[in-house]
C-alpha positions as a Markdown table, in Angstrom:
| # | Residue | x | y | z |
|---|---|---|---|---|
| 1 | Met | -21.2 | -35.9 | 80.5 |
| 2 | Glu | -21.9 | -39.4 | 79.1 |
| 3 | Glu | -24.9 | -38.0 | 77.1 |
| 4 | Lys | -22.8 | -35.4 | 75.5 |
| 5 | Val | -20.2 | -38.0 | 74.5 |
| 6 | Ile | -23.0 | -40.0 | 72.8 |
| 7 | Trp | -24.1 | -36.9 | 70.9 |
| 8 | Ile | -20.5 | -36.3 | 69.7 |
| 9 | Leu | -20.2 | -39.9 | 68.6 |
| 10 | Trp | -23.5 | -39.5 | 66.6 |
| 11 | Ala | -22.2 | -36.3 | 65.0 |
| 12 | Val | -18.8 | -37.6 | 64.1 |
| 13 | Gly | -20.2 | -40.9 | 62.8 |
| 14 | Ala | -22.8 | -39.1 | 60.7 |
| 15 | Tyr | -20.2 | -36.9 | 59.1 |
| 16 | Leu | -17.8 | -39.8 | 58.4 |
| 17 | Ile | -20.5 | -41.9 | 56.8 |
| 18 | Gly | -21.6 | -38.9 | 54.7 |
| 19 | Ser | -18.0 | -38.4 | 53.7 |
| 20 | Ile | -17.7 | -41.8 | 51.9 |
| 21 | Pro | -17.4 | -40.8 | 48.2 |
| 22 | Phe | -19.5 | -43.5 | 46.7 |
| 23 | Gly | -19.6 | -41.7 | 43.3 |
| 24 | Phe | -15.8 | -41.7 | 43.1 |
| 25 | Leu | -15.6 | -45.3 | 44.3 |
| 26 | Val | -18.1 | -46.5 | 41.7 |
| 27 | Gly | -16.2 | -44.7 | 39.0 |
| 28 | Lys | -12.9 | -46.3 | 40.1 |
| 29 | Met | -14.7 | -49.7 | 39.9 |
| 30 | Arg | -15.1 | -49.0 | 36.2 |
| 31 | Gly | -11.5 | -47.7 | 35.8 |
| 32 | Lys | -12.5 | -44.0 | 35.6 |
| 33 | Asp | -11.7 | -41.0 | 37.7 |
| 34 | Ile | -14.9 | -38.9 | 37.5 |
| 35 | Arg | -13.0 | -36.0 | 39.0 |
| 36 | Thr | -11.5 | -35.5 | 35.5 |
| 37 | Leu | -14.7 | -36.3 | 33.5 |
| 38 | Gly | -17.8 | -34.4 | 32.8 |
| 39 | Ser | -18.6 | -31.8 | 35.4 |
| 40 | Lys | -15.7 | -33.2 | 37.5 |
| 41 | Asn | -18.2 | -33.6 | 40.4 |
| 42 | Ile | -18.2 | -36.8 | 42.4 |
| 43 | Gly | -22.0 | -37.0 | 42.7 |
| 44 | Ala | -24.3 | -39.6 | 41.2 |
| 45 | Thr | -25.4 | -37.3 | 38.2 |
| 46 | Asn | -21.8 | -37.1 | 36.9 |
| 47 | Val | -21.4 | -40.9 | 37.4 |
| 48 | Tyr | -24.6 | -41.4 | 35.4 |
| 49 | Arg | -23.4 | -39.2 | 32.5 |
| 50 | Thr | -19.7 | -40.4 | 32.3 |
| 51 | Val | -19.7 | -44.0 | 33.6 |
| 52 | Gly | -23.1 | -45.3 | 32.6 |
| 53 | Lys | -26.8 | -45.5 | 33.6 |
| 54 | Pro | -26.6 | -48.5 | 35.9 |
| 55 | Trp | -23.5 | -47.2 | 37.7 |
| 56 | Gly | -25.2 | -43.8 | 38.1 |
| 57 | Ile | -28.2 | -45.5 | 39.7 |
| 58 | Leu | -25.9 | -47.4 | 42.0 |
| 59 | Ala | -24.1 | -44.3 | 43.1 |
| 60 | Phe | -27.4 | -42.5 | 43.7 |
| 61 | Ala | -28.7 | -45.4 | 45.8 |
| 62 | Cys | -25.5 | -45.4 | 47.9 |
| 63 | Asp | -25.6 | -41.7 | 48.4 |
| 64 | Phe | -29.3 | -41.9 | 49.3 |
| 65 | Leu | -28.8 | -44.6 | 51.9 |
| 66 | Lys | -25.9 | -42.8 | 53.6 |
| 67 | Gly | -28.4 | -39.9 | 54.2 |
| 68 | Phe | -31.4 | -42.1 | 55.0 |
| 69 | Leu | -29.9 | -44.8 | 57.3 |
| 70 | Pro | -28.0 | -42.6 | 59.9 |
| 71 | Thr | -31.1 | -40.3 | 60.1 |
| 72 | Phe | -33.4 | -43.2 | 60.5 |
| 73 | Ala | -31.1 | -44.8 | 63.1 |
| 74 | Ala | -31.1 | -41.5 | 65.1 |
| 75 | Gln | -34.9 | -41.5 | 65.1 |
| 76 | Lys | -35.0 | -45.0 | 66.5 |
| 77 | Phe | -32.1 | -45.1 | 68.9 |
| 78 | Gly | -31.2 | -41.5 | 69.5 |
| 79 | Asn | -31.6 | -39.9 | 72.9 |
| 80 | Ala | -32.8 | -36.4 | 71.8 |
| 81 | Asp | -35.6 | -35.2 | 69.6 |
| 82 | Trp | -33.3 | -32.9 | 67.7 |
| 83 | Leu | -30.7 | -35.5 | 67.0 |
| 84 | Pro | -32.1 | -37.0 | 63.7 |
| 85 | Leu | -32.1 | -33.6 | 62.1 |
| 86 | Val | -28.6 | -32.8 | 63.2 |
| 87 | Val | -27.4 | -36.3 | 62.1 |
| 88 | Gly | -29.1 | -35.8 | 58.7 |
| 89 | Ile | -27.5 | -32.4 | 58.1 |
| 90 | Leu | -24.1 | -33.7 | 59.0 |
| 91 | Thr | -24.3 | -36.6 | 56.5 |
| 92 | Val | -25.1 | -34.1 | 53.8 |
| 93 | Ala | -22.3 | -31.8 | 55.0 |
| 94 | Gly | -20.0 | -34.9 | 54.9 |
| 95 | His | -21.0 | -35.6 | 51.3 |
| 96 | Met | -20.5 | -32.0 | 50.2 |
| 97 | Trp | -17.2 | -31.5 | 52.1 |
| 98 | Thr | -15.8 | -35.0 | 52.4 |
| 99 | Cys | -12.6 | -35.3 | 54.4 |
| 100 | Phe | -11.5 | -38.2 | 52.2 |
| 101 | Met | -11.4 | -35.9 | 49.0 |
| 102 | Lys | -9.7 | -32.8 | 50.4 |
| 103 | Phe | -13.1 | -31.4 | 51.4 |
| 104 | Lys | -14.3 | -31.4 | 47.8 |
| 105 | Gly | -17.5 | -33.4 | 47.4 |
| 106 | Gly | -20.8 | -33.5 | 45.6 |
| 107 | Lys | -23.9 | -31.3 | 45.7 |
| 108 | Gly | -25.7 | -33.3 | 48.4 |
| 109 | Ile | -28.9 | -33.9 | 46.4 |
| 110 | Ala | -29.2 | -37.7 | 46.8 |
| 111 | Thr | -27.9 | -37.6 | 50.4 |
| 112 | Gly | -30.3 | -34.8 | 51.3 |
| 113 | Phe | -33.1 | -36.7 | 49.7 |
| 114 | Gly | -32.4 | -39.7 | 51.9 |
| 115 | Met | -32.3 | -37.5 | 55.0 |
| 116 | Leu | -35.7 | -36.0 | 54.1 |
| 117 | Val | -37.3 | -39.3 | 53.4 |
| 118 | Ala | -36.3 | -40.5 | 56.8 |
| 119 | Leu | -37.6 | -37.3 | 58.5 |
| 120 | Thr | -40.8 | -36.7 | 56.6 |
| 121 | Pro | -41.7 | -39.3 | 54.0 |
| 122 | Val | -45.2 | -38.1 | 53.1 |
| 123 | Leu | -44.1 | -34.6 | 52.3 |
| 124 | Val | -41.1 | -35.8 | 50.3 |
| 125 | Leu | -43.5 | -38.0 | 48.2 |
| 126 | Val | -45.6 | -34.9 | 47.4 |
| 127 | Ala | -42.4 | -32.8 | 46.7 |
| 128 | Phe | -41.3 | -35.6 | 44.3 |
| 129 | Ala | -44.5 | -35.2 | 42.4 |
| 130 | Val | -43.9 | -31.5 | 42.2 |
| 131 | Trp | -40.4 | -32.1 | 40.9 |
| 132 | Val | -41.7 | -34.4 | 38.2 |
| 133 | Val | -44.3 | -31.9 | 37.0 |
| 134 | Val | -41.9 | -29.0 | 36.9 |
| 135 | Met | -39.2 | -31.1 | 35.2 |
| 136 | Leu | -41.6 | -32.4 | 32.5 |
| 137 | Val | -42.8 | -28.9 | 31.8 |
| 138 | Ser | -39.5 | -27.0 | 31.9 |
| 139 | His | -37.1 | -29.8 | 30.9 |
| 140 | Tyr | -34.8 | -28.5 | 33.6 |
| 141 | Val | -33.9 | -30.9 | 36.4 |
| 142 | Ser | -32.3 | -28.1 | 38.4 |
| 143 | Leu | -35.5 | -26.0 | 38.3 |
| 144 | Gly | -37.6 | -28.9 | 39.4 |
| 145 | Ser | -35.2 | -29.4 | 42.3 |
| 146 | Val | -35.4 | -25.8 | 43.4 |
| 147 | Val | -39.2 | -25.7 | 43.2 |
| 148 | Ala | -39.5 | -29.0 | 45.1 |
| 149 | Ala | -37.1 | -27.8 | 47.8 |
| 150 | Ala | -39.0 | -24.6 | 48.1 |
| 151 | Phe | -42.2 | -26.6 | 48.5 |
| 152 | Leu | -40.6 | -28.6 | 51.3 |
| 153 | Met | -39.3 | -25.6 | 53.1 |
| 154 | Val | -42.8 | -24.2 | 53.4 |
| 155 | Ala | -44.7 | -27.5 | 53.8 |
| 156 | Val | -42.7 | -28.8 | 56.8 |
| 157 | Trp | -44.1 | -26.0 | 58.9 |
| 158 | Leu | -47.8 | -26.5 | 57.9 |
| 159 | Pro | -48.9 | -28.7 | 60.9 |
| 160 | Trp | -47.8 | -26.0 | 63.3 |
| 161 | His | -49.0 | -22.9 | 61.4 |
| 162 | Asp | -52.8 | -22.9 | 61.4 |
| 163 | Trp | -53.1 | -19.5 | 59.8 |
| 164 | Phe | -51.1 | -20.7 | 56.8 |
| 165 | Ser | -52.8 | -24.1 | 56.4 |
| 166 | Cys | -56.2 | -22.6 | 56.8 |
| 167 | Gly | -55.5 | -19.6 | 54.5 |
| 168 | Met | -53.2 | -20.5 | 51.6 |
| 169 | Leu | -53.8 | -24.2 | 51.4 |
| 170 | Arg | -57.6 | -24.0 | 51.5 |
| 171 | Ser | -57.4 | -21.7 | 48.6 |
| 172 | Cys | -55.8 | -24.4 | 46.6 |
| 173 | Lys | -58.4 | -26.4 | 44.6 |
| 174 | Gly | -59.1 | -29.8 | 46.1 |
| 175 | Tyr | -57.1 | -29.4 | 49.3 |
| 176 | His | -59.0 | -29.8 | 52.5 |
| 177 | Ser | -56.2 | -29.5 | 55.0 |
| 178 | Ala | -56.3 | -33.0 | 56.5 |
| 179 | Leu | -53.7 | -32.1 | 59.0 |
| 180 | Arg | -55.9 | -29.4 | 60.5 |
| 181 | Val | -58.8 | -31.9 | 60.6 |
| 182 | Arg | -56.7 | -34.4 | 62.4 |
| 183 | Asp | -55.6 | -31.9 | 65.0 |
| 184 | Leu | -59.2 | -30.9 | 65.7 |
| 185 | Glu | -60.4 | -34.4 | 66.0 |
| 186 | Ala | -57.5 | -35.4 | 68.3 |
| 187 | Gln | -58.9 | -33.0 | 70.9 |
| 188 | Asp | -62.1 | -35.0 | 71.1 |
| 189 | Glu | -61.5 | -38.8 | 70.9 |
| 190 | His | -65.2 | -39.4 | 70.8 |
| 191 | His | -65.7 | -37.2 | 67.7 |
| 192 | Pro | -67.9 | -39.2 | 65.3 |
| 193 | Ser | -65.6 | -38.6 | 62.4 |
| 194 | Ala | -62.4 | -39.3 | 64.3 |
| 195 | Arg | -60.1 | -41.6 | 62.4 |
| 196 | Pro | -56.7 | -43.2 | 63.0 |
| 197 | Cys | -53.7 | -41.0 | 62.0 |
| 198 | Gly | -52.7 | -43.3 | 59.3 |
| 199 | Lys | -55.9 | -42.7 | 57.3 |
| 200 | Gln | -55.6 | -38.9 | 57.7 |
| 201 | Asp | -52.0 | -39.1 | 56.4 |
| 202 | Leu | -53.4 | -40.9 | 53.3 |
| 203 | Leu | -55.8 | -37.9 | 52.9 |
| 204 | Val | -52.8 | -35.6 | 52.9 |
| 205 | Val | -51.2 | -37.5 | 50.1 |
| 206 | Arg | -54.5 | -37.6 | 48.1 |
| 207 | Asp | -55.4 | -34.0 | 48.5 |
| 208 | Ser | -51.8 | -32.9 | 47.9 |
| 209 | Trp | -52.0 | -34.8 | 44.6 |
| 210 | Phe | -55.0 | -32.7 | 43.6 |
| 211 | Val | -52.8 | -29.6 | 44.1 |
| 212 | Val | -50.0 | -31.0 | 42.0 |
| 213 | Arg | -52.5 | -32.2 | 39.3 |
| 214 | Asp | -54.1 | -28.7 | 39.1 |
| 215 | Leu | -50.7 | -27.2 | 38.9 |
| 216 | Trp | -50.0 | -29.4 | 35.9 |
| 217 | Leu | -53.2 | -28.4 | 34.2 |
| 218 | Val | -52.6 | -24.7 | 34.7 |
| 219 | Val | -49.1 | -24.9 | 33.3 |
| 220 | Arg | -50.3 | -26.9 | 30.3 |
| 221 | Glu | -52.8 | -24.2 | 29.5 |
């Protein structure tokens, strides 16, 4: 019973933290109601466009942190493996349907980004590189966000889907599936090429960069 109460407190706390409308509050600090300006959205992008660049960055940072900090705290102090994901989702839900603004909130991009950084920072770094490439080529921020999100949806499963990592990823130029190598070496701690997980994670970033670089070269052609 006590455990369930703790879970409920985590859930309610995550939603309430996510519901804090930082974009609206930043706008009010500058004497503007962003609900009546631009896209009328209370997110950081509308603050950036209607209030100013530094204030938009401030709003983004606040929205990012309200997704990152509760999720990170759930990882460190939570009493269930699934809790960080649920906490992160609830912070995003709070941002999108905030109880402080009649359940009309933002799009959840910055808050969701903070949640993902807490859950899987290496893949988010690669997804960010994908987003930059797509945005520079297409000049559409939304398209870059969609492609990066699609990449993450697939990539988060790679360590547990050997057929996918060995098939599709090995067909990508320069990608050697470091995750698969780490799994094989972990079975034999005396393997001559065994390395600490930290170095293998760096290999994931390096080889993933090769994939993004090749994508950029192909698009340019």
